[in-house]
RODO-2510 file (C-alpha; in nm, 4 decimals, decimal comma):
residues 312
     n   res          X          Y          Z
     1     x    -0,2613     0,8296    -3,9217
     2     x     0,0477     0,9703    -4,0888
     3     x     0,0031     1,2952    -3,8962
     4     x     0,0430     1,1246    -3,5545
     5     x     0,3884     1,0472    -3,4152
     6     x     0,3787     0,8486    -3,0915
     7     x     0,7399     0,9463    -3,0254
     8     x     0,6042     1,2918    -2,9479
     9     x     0,4004     1,1424    -2,6620
    10     x     0,7123     0,9865    -2,5092
    11     x     0,9014     1,3140    -2,5503
    12     x     0,6146     1,5088    -2,3938
    13     x     0,6148     1,2722    -2,0949
    14     x     0,9895     1,3223    -2,0458
    15     x     0,9701     1,7016    -2,0837
    16     x     0,6832     1,7374    -1,8372
    17     x     0,8499     1,5057    -1,5861
    18     x     1,1928     1,6712    -1,6073
    19     x     1,0858     2,0313    -1,6684
    20     x     1,4059     2,0654    -1,8654
    21     x     1,5139     2,0108    -2,2243
    22     x     1,8519     1,8807    -2,1100
    23     x     1,6968     1,6443    -1,8540
    24     x     1,4425     1,5121    -2,1030
    25     x     1,7163     1,4598    -2,3624
    26     x     1,9236     1,2644    -2,1127
    27     x     1,6235     1,0477    -2,0210
    28     x     1,5505     0,9582    -2,3840
    29     x     1,9114     0,9318    -2,4992
    30     x     1,8875     1,2302    -2,7354
    31     x     2,0976     1,5399    -2,7836
    32     x     1,9676     1,8670    -2,6320
    33     x     1,9352     2,0162    -2,9819
    34     x     1,7225     1,7202    -3,0975
    35     x     1,5016     1,7583    -2,7901
    36     x     1,4666     2,1322    -2,8563
    37     x     1,3424     2,0542    -3,2065
    38     x     1,0990     1,7991    -3,0613
    39     x     0,9675     2,0592    -2,8164
    40     x     0,9092     2,2925    -3,1105
    41     x     0,7079     2,0183    -3,2847
    42     x     0,5081     1,9598    -2,9678
    43     x     0,4261     2,3301    -2,9441
    44     x     0,2908     2,3204    -3,2998
    45     x     0,0966     1,9975    -3,2381
    46     x    -0,0650     2,1168    -2,9126
    47     x    -0,0983     2,4843    -2,9998
    48     x     0,0575     2,5731    -2,6645
    49     x     0,4091     2,6796    -2,5538
    50     x     0,4062     2,4030    -2,2886
    51     x     0,7308     2,5150    -2,1203
    52     x     0,8322     2,8789    -2,0983
    53     x     1,1451     3,0494    -1,9719
    54     x     1,1450     3,1812    -1,6128
    55     x     1,4920     3,3052    -1,5315
    56     x     1,7302     3,0138    -1,5912
    57     x     1,4644     2,7457    -1,5737
    58     x     1,1509     2,6431    -1,7615
    59     x     0,8051     2,6425    -1,6054
    60     x     0,4938     2,4659    -1,7383
    61     x     0,1955     2,6520    -1,8788
    62     x    -0,1514     2,5780    -1,7346
    63     x    -0,2172     2,3488    -2,0298
    64     x     0,1083     2,1612    -1,9600
    65     x     0,0084     2,1195    -1,5942
    66     x    -0,3194     1,9650    -1,7082
    67     x    -0,1351     1,7318    -1,9472
    68     x     0,1126     1,6328    -1,6776
    69     x    -0,1688     1,4651    -1,4851
    70     x    -0,2761     1,2605    -1,7884
    71     x     0,0295     1,1843    -1,9979
    72     x     0,2182     0,9363    -1,7671
    73     x    -0,0682     0,6856    -1,7561
    74     x    -0,1247     0,7190    -2,1303
    75     x     0,2449     0,6623    -2,1947
    76     x     0,2393     0,3524    -1,9761
    77     x    -0,0562     0,2191    -2,1778
    78     x     0,1236     0,2799    -2,5076
    79     x     0,4425     0,1112    -2,3858
    80     x     0,2453    -0,1902    -2,2620
    81     x     0,0496    -0,2124    -2,5869
    82     x     0,3564    -0,2044    -2,8100
    83     x     0,5733    -0,4300    -2,5905
    84     x     0,6216    -0,7831    -2,7314
    85     x     0,3976    -1,0351    -2,5583
    86     x     0,5820    -1,2536    -2,3105
    87     x     0,6122    -1,6138    -2,4221
    88     x     0,6986    -1,7506    -2,0812
    89     x     0,8100    -1,6555    -1,7349
    90     x     1,1439    -1,7743    -1,6005
    91     x     1,1385    -1,6752    -1,2348
    92     x     1,5020    -1,7733    -1,1842
    93     x     1,6177    -1,4896    -1,4129
    94     x     1,3265    -1,2461    -1,3755
    95     x     1,4574    -0,8980    -1,2913
    96     x     1,1852    -0,6666    -1,1716
    97     x     1,0924    -0,4361    -0,8869
    98     x     0,7417    -0,4597    -0,7467
    99     x     0,6231    -0,1565    -0,5532
   100     x     0,3568    -0,2277    -0,2926
   101     x     0,1688     0,0476    -0,1147
   102     x     0,0595    -0,0878     0,2229
   103     x     0,0037     0,0119     0,5828
   104     x     0,2699    -0,0306     0,8489
   105     x     0,0522    -0,3030     1,0033
   106     x     0,0582    -0,5064     0,6813
   107     x     0,4340    -0,4640     0,6414
   108     x     0,4875    -0,5736     1,0012
   109     x     0,2708    -0,8833     0,9582
   110     x     0,3525    -1,0008     0,6064
   111     x     0,6719    -0,8436     0,4694
   112     x     0,9069    -1,1094     0,6107
   113     x     0,7192    -1,4184     0,4798
   114     x     0,6545    -1,2452     0,1485
   115     x     1,0212    -1,1592     0,1005
   116     x     1,1178    -1,5177     0,1856
   117     x     0,8657    -1,6568    -0,0650
   118     x     0,9907    -1,4266    -0,3409
   119     x     1,3606    -1,4900    -0,2762
   120     x     1,3017    -1,8627    -0,2752
   121     x     1,1966    -1,8717    -0,6415
   122     x     1,2864    -1,5340    -0,7932
   123     x     1,6138    -1,4122    -0,6365
   124     x     1,6487    -1,1156    -0,8747
   125     x     1,3084    -0,9697    -0,7938
   126     x     1,3110    -0,6695    -0,5598
   127     x     1,0258    -0,5557    -0,3367
   128     x     0,9691    -0,1944    -0,2461
   129     x     0,7171    -0,1155     0,0273
   130     x     0,5746     0,2356     0,0096
   131     x     0,3609     0,3996     0,2819
   132     x    -0,0152     0,4229     0,2317
   133     x    -0,1134     0,7596     0,3805
   134     x    -0,4425     0,7663     0,1871
   135     x    -0,6550     0,5633    -0,0542
   136     x    -0,5841     0,7744    -0,3627
   137     x    -0,5991     0,5610    -0,6778
   138     x    -0,3532     0,7896    -0,8598
   139     x    -0,0365     0,5828    -0,7948
   140     x    -0,2020     0,2742    -0,9458
   141     x    -0,3093     0,4696    -1,2511
   142     x     0,0260     0,6357    -1,3170
   143     x     0,2219     0,3138    -1,2645
   144     x     0,4278     0,4268    -0,9659
   145     x     0,2633     0,1509    -0,7578
   146     x     0,2178    -0,2074    -0,8812
   147     x    -0,0049    -0,3339    -0,6031
   148     x    -0,2012    -0,1601    -0,3303
   149     x    -0,2949    -0,3538    -0,0200
   150     x    -0,5421    -0,2478     0,2447
   151     x    -0,9052    -0,2077     0,3412
   152     x    -1,1036    -0,1094     0,0348
   153     x    -1,2206     0,2511     0,0277
   154     x    -1,3267     0,4843    -0,2503
   155     x    -1,1411     0,3660    -0,5592
   156     x    -1,1444     0,4034    -0,9345
   157     x    -1,4119     0,2079    -1,1239
   158     x    -1,1505     0,0316    -1,3337
   159     x    -0,9329    -0,0905    -1,0466
   160     x    -0,9211    -0,4673    -0,9949
   161     x    -0,9799    -0,5929    -0,6389
   162     x    -0,9130    -0,9318    -0,4793
   163     x    -0,9741    -1,0138    -0,1128
   164     x    -0,6675    -1,1549     0,0629
   165     x    -0,8071    -1,2265     0,4102
   166     x    -1,0463    -1,1011     0,6737
   167     x    -0,9204    -0,9505     0,9970
   168     x    -1,0645    -0,8206     1,3221
   169     x    -0,9638    -0,6158     1,6212
   170     x    -0,8622    -0,7986     1,9384
   171     x    -0,7310    -0,7025     2,2778
   172     x    -0,3711    -0,7604     2,3857
   173     x    -0,2479    -0,7647     2,7455
   174     x     0,0623    -0,8696     2,9373
   175     x     0,1090    -1,2212     3,0636
   176     x    -0,0531    -1,2503     3,4063
   177     x    -0,3048    -0,9712     3,3395
   178     x    -0,6274    -1,0038     3,5442
   179     x    -0,8377    -1,0181     3,2262
   180     x    -0,6783    -1,3503     3,1319
   181     x    -0,8621    -1,5267     3,4143
   182     x    -1,2379    -1,5529     3,4074
   183     x    -1,4893    -1,4184     3,1597
   184     x    -1,4019    -1,0897     2,9877
   185     x    -1,7201    -0,8961     3,0539
   186     x    -1,7789    -0,5409     2,9382
   187     x    -1,7522    -0,4182     3,2971
   188     x    -1,4182    -0,5891     3,3580
   189     x    -1,2880    -0,4756     3,0181
   190     x    -1,3728    -0,1119     3,0891
   191     x    -1,2101    -0,1229     3,4319
   192     x    -0,8708    -0,0827     3,2638
   193     x    -0,7211     0,1953     3,0554
   194     x    -0,6669     0,1347     2,6845
   195     x    -0,3996     0,1875     2,4183
   196     x    -0,5132     0,2453     2,0589
   197     x    -0,3292     0,3019     1,7327
   198     x    -0,3642     0,6453     1,5729
   199     x    -0,5275     0,5127     1,2563
   200     x    -0,8093     0,3727     1,4713
   201     x    -0,8344     0,6853     1,6826
   202     x    -0,9989     0,9115     1,4227
   203     x    -1,3642     0,9174     1,5213
   204     x    -1,5363     0,6118     1,6639
   205     x    -1,3961     0,2737     1,5707
   206     x    -1,6270    -0,0339     1,5712
   207     x    -1,5645    -0,1104     1,9397
   208     x    -1,6319     0,2472     2,0485
   209     x    -1,9485     0,2491     1,8382
   210     x    -2,0685    -0,0707     2,0071
   211     x    -1,9936     0,0761     2,3484
   212     x    -2,1623     0,4051     2,2627
   213     x    -2,4790     0,2154     2,1685
   214     x    -2,4869     0,0952     2,5327
   215     x    -2,4157     0,4429     2,6673
   216     x    -2,0613     0,3411     2,7597
   217     x    -1,7111     0,4609     2,6750
   218     x    -1,3640     0,3313     2,7495
   219     x    -1,0728     0,5211     2,9006
   220     x    -0,8246     0,5704     2,6150
   221     x    -0,5074     0,6445     2,8047
   222     x    -0,2587     0,6358     2,5181
   223     x    -0,2664     0,6829     2,1403
   224     x     0,0368     0,5474     1,9520
   225     x     0,1378     0,5341     1,5828
   226     x     0,1796     0,1567     1,5443
   227     x     0,0732    -0,1823     1,6749
   228     x     0,4234    -0,2745     1,8040
   229     x     0,4199     0,0439     2,0120
   230     x     0,0786    -0,0497     2,1522
   231     x     0,2043    -0,3989     2,2415
   232     x     0,5154    -0,2574     2,4100
   233     x     0,3039    -0,0404     2,6396
   234     x     0,0525    -0,3164     2,7143
   235     x     0,3296    -0,5618     2,8048
   236     x     0,4749    -0,3135     3,0542
   237     x     0,1494    -0,2109     3,2233
   238     x    -0,2078    -0,3112     3,2991
   239     x    -0,3358    -0,1209     2,9953
   240     x    -0,5247    -0,3096     2,7237
   241     x    -0,3974    -0,2622     2,3676
   242     x    -0,6336    -0,2780     2,0724
   243     x    -0,4549    -0,4398     1,7773
   244     x    -0,5503    -0,6431     1,4739
   245     x    -0,5581    -1,0193     1,5013
   246     x    -0,3142    -1,0436     1,2082
   247     x    -0,0587    -0,8119     1,3708
   248     x    -0,0640    -1,0018     1,7017
   249     x    -0,0380    -1,3370     1,5254
   250     x     0,2541    -1,2097     1,3154
   251     x     0,4318    -1,0912     1,6286
   252     x     0,4175    -1,4381     1,7851
   253     x     0,5149    -1,6042     1,4549
   254     x     0,8245    -1,3868     1,4039
   255     x     1,1110    -1,6172     1,2891
   256     x     1,3633    -1,4785     1,5375
   257     x     1,1161    -1,4853     1,8237
   258     x     0,8599    -1,2310     1,9339
   259     x     0,9751    -0,8903     2,0559
   260     x     0,6885    -0,9116     2,3037
   261     x     0,6676    -1,2796     2,4058
   262     x     0,4521    -1,1854     2,7030
   263     x     0,1725    -1,0386     2,4884
   264     x    -0,1499    -1,2365     2,5159
   265     x    -0,4568    -1,1952     2,2989
   266     x    -0,8178    -1,1892     2,4027
   267     x    -1,1425    -1,1375     2,2166
   268     x    -1,3242    -0,8090     2,2645
   269     x    -1,6274    -0,8283     2,4976
   270     x    -1,8614    -0,6881     2,2317
   271     x    -1,8963    -0,8266     1,8776
   272     x    -1,7450    -0,6049     1,6096
   273     x    -1,7511    -0,6605     1,2370
   274     x    -1,4558    -0,8168     1,0614
   275     x    -1,3001    -0,6265     0,7725
   276     x    -1,1534    -0,7475     0,4445
   277     x    -0,7944    -0,6723     0,3455
   278     x    -0,7610    -0,6687    -0,0335
   279     x    -0,4996    -0,6294    -0,3037
   280     x    -0,5754    -0,3803    -0,5816
   281     x    -0,4104    -0,3220    -0,9183
   282     x    -0,4662    -0,1417    -1,2471
   283     x    -0,6242    -0,3490    -1,5270
   284     x    -0,3338    -0,2853    -1,7629
   285     x    -0,1399    -0,5357    -1,5497
   286     x    -0,4084    -0,8054    -1,5655
   287     x    -0,2368    -1,0148    -1,8317
   288     x     0,1238    -0,9370    -1,7360
   289     x     0,2741    -1,2804    -1,6491
   290     x     0,5096    -1,1498    -1,3806
   291     x     0,2389    -0,9448    -1,2128
   292     x    -0,0043    -1,2361    -1,2217
   293     x     0,2568    -1,4582    -1,0570
   294     x     0,3230    -1,1950    -0,7908
   295     x    -0,0483    -1,1479    -0,7148
   296     x    -0,0921    -1,5222    -0,6656
   297     x     0,2159    -1,5294    -0,4393
   298     x     0,0852    -1,2445    -0,2230
   299     x    -0,2513    -1,4172    -0,1924
   300     x    -0,0901    -1,7478    -0,0928
   301     x     0,1401    -1,5895     0,1659
   302     x    -0,1440    -1,3943     0,3254
   303     x    -0,3726    -1,6960     0,3462
   304     x    -0,1007    -1,9157     0,4969
   305     x    -0,0025    -1,6516     0,7519
   306     x    -0,3647    -1,6048     0,8556
   307     x    -0,4313    -1,9693     0,9300
   308     x    -0,4633    -1,9024     1,3028
   309     x    -0,6942    -2,0224     1,5817
   310     x    -0,9325    -1,7859     1,7616
   311     x    -0,8562    -1,6658     2,1144
   312     x    -1,1747    -1,8090     2,2602
***
């Protein structure tokens, strides 16, 4: 394999990411002239110009755009393959940033106990929570996300999945609400207006499907972007908020005291299926000692935080 130089792959990754010879040189610690010579070698190796002049800047060719979607993950694989195997894991001195892609509901419920658990044993480890606007597997594949947490959707066949806990939707009302006395029948439940979170407002959620099967529908008075917003409205009115059991439990378990101490939970009057919340990662991180430790920590924190009694 004397005709293959893996340094060209690293240079190609830097050039495609930076879109600049100077930027790529700075990233790799090379001189601009050395990077220009490397670009020339890459053009010969690929049979494509890759980056061409457009005014004062360089723009990628169609072939370079195609490579840009594939090269980062391949580079990550090569770096992992050629990195010396870890002999041990000293959490006291471990310096690493773990990026988690998770919903706002998960961050609200589990970020605080997770941060406390990490800081207690690995004070130099940083956590970065990124929003989860979709279920695209791309960030796991390209290495920009270490762990994805949420309800499993369409994912890549190679992605590893581990269930953290099961959750369900519950109702939340203010202290002293009429629904807290007596049986919560469907008729009594539907006599009040409802607050739902936007992510549950696209199409029919499980409760609306169960109601529709009976020819019924609830009065959705307000749609909000988060569970805390839903709780705030419910605590200041007679509206019924639909939240997850985990989010309501986390609100009451908040170390500094609940923002909504008057919020009370109640089971929905119709049975709805529970749903699994999982953590997902790329298989290249399977054997990484630090990542394995972090996965076990996340699992332990989630299970401990979800040890909660039912509302009925």
